[in-house]
C-alpha positions, 0 to 999 in steps of 0.5 A: 731141685725144681724151677720155681714157677713165678706164676704160681708162686704169685696166685699161692700168695694171692690165696694167703688173704682168703677169709678161709683161715684153712685155705690160707694156711694151706697155702702158706704151706704150699708157697713155703714148699714150692720155694724150699723144692726150688731151693731158693732164698726169700732174700733172693725172691724178695730182692729188687729186680734190679739187685738179682745178685748176692751181696758179696758178688755186688763188691766192686773186685767181685764183678766186671767193671762193665756188665751187660745189662739184662733185657728189658724196658729201657728201650721203651723208657729211653723212648718216653724221656726223649720224648719229653721237651723240659730234658737238658741237652746233656741228658738228651745226648746221654740218652741217645749214646744209650740208645744207641749202646742198647741197639747195638746191645752193649747197654751194660747194667750200671748204665740201664740202673741210671735210665731207670733212676731217671726215668723214676725221678722224673716220673716217665 
C-alpha cells in the first residue's frame, strides 16, 4: 500500500481532458493505478469533506456522541459570520460559544458542521 499523493492525483485528473486521446488514456490508467496502490475506493475519495467516515460508522450507535472536529476553517467562518450585522442575538451568542470551544480545542464535529452550514446558507 502506498500513500495517496493528492497533488499528484489532481494533476493526473486534469490530464483526463487532454485533446490527445493517448495522453488522456495514459492519465486515466495512472489514476486507476494510483488509487488501487493506495488501497482506497472511489467512494472514499469522492465522499464530501465533512463525511470522511464510512456509512456504517455514521450511525449514532457506532460513534461517540461528541467527536472532536478536525482542524479546519471554522475559525475564519466564525469571524466572517460575527462581522455581519444581520445576525440574531441567539446566533451571535452561539457563534461566540463555538469560538471559545474552538480556542480550547473542544469544538465537536457536529458543531463544526453546523458552522459550515450556517456560513453556506448566509453566503459567508
